N, C-alpha and C positions, 0 to 999 in steps of 0.2 A: 271289765276287762280280758280280753282272752290270754287264754295257759299259750303258753310257750315253751317247747323241748329244744333249746339249744346246745346246752350241754348235763351231765348228768345232775351237777348241782343247780340246777334250775327244780328238780324236785326235793321238796321237802325232804330228810334225813326220815322222819316217823313214814310218810306217805310213801318214798321207794320201799321202802320194807311192804306194804302193801300190795304197790303195783309187782313187787315181786312175786305175792305169794298170789296173787291173780293171775298173774301169764300162768305157773305153776298151774293154777283151776283151769283154766283155757283151755291148756294142752289136754291135763288127764281128761279133761271132760268133754271137750270138741267142741267147745261151744262156740256159737252164734250167735246174735243178738240184731236187734233193728237200729241200732244206737245211732246210724246216721243215714237212716231213713233220712231220703229226699234232699242230701247236703254229696254235692260235687268235693272231690278233694281232687289239687291238680298236684301232680309228679311234675317239678321240674327239676330236669336232672342234665347241666353242664357235663358228668361226667358220666362214662358206661359203666354199666352193675349188671348183673346177672340176679346176683341174692337179693340182693336193695328192691330192685325195680319189684323183681317179681313177688316178693312177701308183702309187701308194701302193696301191691294194687290187690294180688288175694285177700289181706289183709282188712280192706275198707271196704273189700266186698262182703267178706263174711262177718263185717258188723253193719252190712244192708246200705252202703252207699256207692257213690259212684265213682270210682277214679278216672282223671284224665291225665296221660304222659305228653311231658310238651320237653320239647331241647331244643338247646339254644341256633343246632343248624332251621327249624323247623319254625320259631320265634323271632322277637325283637333281642332275645335275652343276649344275643350275641352279635347287636347290631351296634346303633346308638341312641336307641329312649335308653332315658337315664332311668335307672333299676327305682327309683323312688318312683316315678312317672310308672313304672309294669307293675309295680306294690297296689298302688291307687289302684290303676284300673281291675287287676284280679282279684281285687277284696272286692267290686262291686261284681265281679260272678260266679266267685266259688265260695265255699266254708272251710278251707284250709291249704295248706300250702305244706307239701314236703321236699326237700329242696338240699340238691345230691349239688355241689360245688366248687367251688376255688375256697376262698379267703372266706373267714368268719364277717368278716365284714359286710357282705352281701347279704348274710343273714339279718344282724341288726338293723339293716335297713330296710328288710321287707317287712323287721316287725314295728320300726319307727313310722313308713308311711303305711305300712298297710292298715286293716284292723280283725284280720281272722288270726285265728293261730298257725304260727311256724314250726316243723318240724326238723332237724337238723338230720339230716339223710345220710351226712358223709361231708367236711372241709377238711381243707389241709390243715387246720388246728384239733378239729375233735373228732370222733366217730363214737358218738354215745347212743345210739339204738345198737350198734353191734358191741360195745361192751356191755351195753344193761341185757341181751341175752346169753353173754357169758356170764354174769352176774343168775342167772336160770340154772344153766349149765353149768356151773357148779355147785349151785343152791341143791337140784337134785339126787348128789354125787354127798355132800359136805354139807349142809344147812348151817352147822357153826361157822358163815364165813370169816368174821371175826375173829378167829382161832387159825386162819387159812395162812401160811406163805404163798405167795403168788411170784412168780419168777416172768422177767420177759430179756429176753436175748436177739439181739439187732438194733434198728431202727428208732432213737427215739422220738419216734414220729406220734401221729395226731392219735393211734391207737392206745400209746403210749401217757399220751394225755386225759384222753380219759382213763384209763385204768389207775391215774393217780386220784381223777374223781373220784372212781368207785372207792377208793380207799378212803377216800374221806367219808363217803354215805356208809359204806358198808364194814369200814374197820379192818380189815387184810392187812397183809405186812407186804408191803411190794418192794421188789431189789429189780433194778433195771442194770442189764449191764450193755453198755454200747462203745464201740471206739470214739476213740477222741476227735471231737468236730462234729460226732452223730448224735449230743446227748437230745434230752427234751429242749422244748425251749425256756429258758432260767425263767421268763414272765409265769409262765402257764406252768409251771412247775409251782411257782410262790403261791398261785391263787390255788391252788390244790392243798398245798402243807399248809397255808394259814385257815384251808377252811376242815384239815383236823387231819388228812393224809400221812401214813406212814409209807416214807419211802426213801429209797439207799439206791444211789449209785453206784455201780464199780466198772471197774473194766475188763475184768474177769469172768467166763460165764459160768465157770466151775464155780465158782463165789454163789452167784448170784443163783444158780440152780441145786445146788445143795441146803437139801431137805426141804425144796422146795414140794409143797403140795401140786401144781398147775407150772406147767413151762410152757411159756406162747412167744412166740416169734409173727413174724411177719415177713412177706418179698422185702431184699434188700434194696430195688428200686421201685418207689411207688410209681402210682399213673402219673404225667407228666414229670417225671424224671428219668426217663427210659437213657435218656443222652448221656447220662451220669452213669449209665451199665460199669462197666469196666472199669472205670474209680471205684466204684462202691466194691465191686465184687475183691478189688485189692485191700481197702479198705476192715473190709469184715469177713476176712480169712481168718478162719478161729473163730468164728459165731456161729457156723452151723451147727443145727443139735441135730446130735448123733446117738446111738445107743451107746457109746460111751458118756456120752452127757447127762443123758436121762437118768444114769447108771447110779450117778452122785443125789437124783432127788430122792424124795422119801419113799415110801416103801409102795407102791401102787401108784408112785405119781401118774399125772395124766397131760397128754401133749394138747396144745389147746395152737390151732391156728384159724386165721378170720375167712382164708379163699381170698382168691386161687393162690395158691403153692405151686414154690419151682422147687420142685426135685431137688436135690443135688444142690442146689444153695442155701438156702433156711435153712432145710432142712430134709434129711435122708428119707430117700426111699420106703427104709426102712424102721426108721419110728415113723414115718406118719401112715404109714400100714400098717402099723403094730395093734396087737391088743389096746395099747397107752391110747391113741387117738383117739379125742371123741373128737374131731373136726365135722361129723355128720350131724351130730348131734345141735353144736353149736348152732352150723346153717341152719337147722330146722327148726332151734331157737328165735330166732328170727323173726319168724312169722307170733308166734305164740306172744314175745316181749313186744313188738311193737304193735300189736292191738291193745294189751294192757295199756301202753303209753297214750293211744290214740281213748281208750275209753278215760282213761287219768283227765286229760286232754277238754274233754267231749261231755262228762259226766256234770 
């Protein structure tokens, strides 16, 4: 049976630490391998991307494989063919699927009807590759992840759901500040808590950030929510990560953002461009962590 990576919880806790260490090793030593030699990996993207697409294409090549990029516009993904049929066909052409799409159920259908590995490159519910890369970014500075307080300020979105799963796997405390009506999905929160996540939901960003070692946020209106922009701007008033808010965090606290960022909305220009900001390391670490995840799947 192929291995799949649909959420962080798909990697057993003891193996997740090894994946983290391997990603660090790959970064430190500029590792290239021939693990995927002779293999074709399809990047099936229904949502546009910069970091995810480039990091995966480069990563597959650095492991010796051949990436093929597909969008809904130039395939049957956006047309009438049932996804289960697409899954069975693609399984006969390629050796893996890296999928960036809308509902998590699409990935589950690809797993059910295909017979090649499926990697979640982002859904509306989860963004596990990003958060695993964020684990590497934190680990480089504070290796004892279980001793950390991580704050989230903003929308209770797919990033938060994966941070919750990350808490279950790596043991850090997570405090999430969301406006009313924008909390994490209760069912997905329960999944993480039942797996061991240490999560607290609050309304006040200052409460979430107080004493935190890492402060995270994301855009207020994610891809597909652009028509809610004005409504969300009103709801998220007071949730911008500013210098004053960062001052409430722990000494030498770091600011994190998955990018792209809207300066002046969820984060101030001053914080984003400050020495506390480690967003470029986060972006780079997508490559190294995704290589380690692919190695875990194919080894």
